[in-house]
N, C-alpha and C positions, 0 to 999 in steps of 0.2 A: 192694095188694090182699090180701096174706096177713097183713099186720100184722108184729109183731116175729118175726124168724126166728132160731132158735137158732144160735150159732156152730157147734154140732155138725153143723148142716145146711149152712151156707154156707162154712165154712173148707175142708172137703175139696174143694169145687168151685173155690174160689179157688186152692188148692194145685195142682190138676190143670191149671187154665187159665193159671197164672202170675200171676194178678191178686193173689196174696198179697204180691208184692213191692211194688207201689205202695200196696196197702192197708196193709201193714206200715209203710211209710214214713209214711203219713198218720197212723197210730196213734201212732207214735213222736213225730212233731212235735206232735200234739194233746196228748199226755201232758206233754211238756216245756213247752209253752205254758201248760198248766194249772198245772204246778208253779211256773212263773215267776209266774203270777198270785197263787198262794197265798203265795209268798215275799215278793212286793211288799206284800201286806197285813199282813205281819209274822208269819204263821203258820210256825212252825218245826217240824222233826222229821218232816216228811212224807217218805216213801219210796214210790215207785210202781213196780210191776213191770210190765214189758212182755215178752210172750212172743215169741220169735223162732222162725220156722219154718226148716226145712232149706233152703228156696228162698231165704230172706233171708241165709243164712249164707255169703255169697260174699266176693270180694276187695274189694268196695266197702263192706262193712258198717262197718269201723272208721272210714273217712273220713266216712260218713254220720252216725254217732253223734257224732263229733267236731264236725262242722259244726252239727248240730242243737243240741248242748249250747252251743256258742259263740254261735249265733244267738239262742237263748232266754235265755242268761245264767244258767241254773240251776246250782246246786251239783251237780257230778257225783255226789256221794255220795247225792243224792236219787233217783237212777235205778238201778233194778235190771233187768238183762236175764236172762230165764229161757230156758233151753234144756232140751230133753229129753235123756234118756240116748242116744237114737238119733242126735240131732244131734251130740252130743258125740263119739260114736264114729265118725262119718264123717270119714275122713282125720284121724286123731287128732293127728298132728304139726302140721298146718296149723291145726287147731282150737285147739290149745294156744297157738300163736303169736298168733292173733287174740284169744283170751281174755286173754292176758297184756297185749296192747296196751290193751284195754279196761280191764282191772284197773288198769293203770298210770295211766289217766286218772282213776281214782277211782270208776269205775262198779262197782256190785255185780254179782256173777255168781251165779246160782242154778241148781241142777239140779232141774227140775220132775218131778213124778210119780216120785220115786226109789223103786226097788224093783220097778217094773213093766216095765222095759226089759231091756237086755242088756249093760249096761256091765261093763267089767272093773275090778275093784277095784285092779288094778295101775296103771291109768291115773288112777284117782280122786285119788291123791295128787299127780299131776302137774298136774292142772287147777287154775287159780287161782280157786278157789271161795270164796264167803262163806257159802252156805246150801244145805242139803239140804232138799227139800220131800217129806214123806211123802205118798204118794198116798192119796186118800180111801177107796180100796177097803180099806185096812187100818184106817181110822178108824171106818168106819160101824158095825161090830159090836165095837168094841174093848172095850166093857164086858161083853160076853157070850161072846166068842170068844177062847179062850186062845191059839190060834195067832196071831191078829192082834195080841194084846198082846205076845207074844214077838218077833214080827217088828218091831213098832214100837219095843219096848224096845232091840232090837239096833241098829236104825238110829240111834236117839238116842245110844246108846253109841258107835257108829262116828263119828257127827258130832262128838261131844265129843272123842274121841281124836284126831281130825284137826283140832281147833280150828275147827270149823265150827258155825254156828248151825243149828238144826233147826226147821223149820216144819211143822205138821200141817195138811193140807188137809181140807176138808169137815167141820169141827167144827160140830155142830148142837145139842148138849145140854150141860147143866151137868155131867152125869156124865162125859161124854167130856173136857170141859175139866179137871175135877178130876183124872182119872186122868193126863192129859198133864202137868199141873202137877206132880203128885207124882212123875212119872217123869223130870222134868228137861227137858221139851220147852221150847224158848225162845219160840216164837211159834205162834199159831194163825190159821187162816183159815177162814171159813165163816159160815153163816147164824146161828150162835149170837150173834154180835156184830151182824151187819147183812147184809141182802141187797143186791145191787148197786143203786147209786143214781146218778142224774145228778150231775155235779160240783156243780151249784148247790145241791143238797140235802144234800151230804155234810157241809159245815161245821156246819150246824145240827144234823144227826144226831150228830156227834161232840161238839158242845157239850152236847146233852141227856144223852149218856152220860158226860160229864166226861172225854173222851178227847182233847180238843183242847188242844194246847200253846198257852198264852196268848201273844198277840202281844207282841213286845218293847216295853218302855216307851220 
């Protein structure tokens, strides 16, 4: 009736009702099945990130991820799990144990929307992370706002000093990309490269942009 509904509208309801748990499991399985399909066609180098909510981050999470990876046969390194600072700081010691188990499986771990939460830098060095993601609120005006530039530059330096990759969210212009490249940011995410697409359309879009790794001979 309403057509496409934004995640900003339905995710809070799913969180409140608890439906985020089966929904999150469905998304995880669908992503891993799609990764398996791409790998079987010979496409290499794909990594797909899946966001985890606080409701999903329970005692069953590690077993679920292990089972899904085994069932689909994907390379664990193709999967990245994203958590927010708020999730990471809930029961930190248990969080670290779970993340270390996932990391030991070869799963990538990313802190999403870094800089907008309330994490303690003392714990940041204890988390088995691969990537810091700079929230788009710092990227939107990065070419015109000196404060946003300094905050972004500081996060990039922090990531590098901790041997982490840094990804900037919400990149929409060539000017933003140029500044981030010159500042040492490792990855970007945003409409500058591509808007969200169904999986069936993604490969052709990557081929048009010469971003698809050629299938193995």
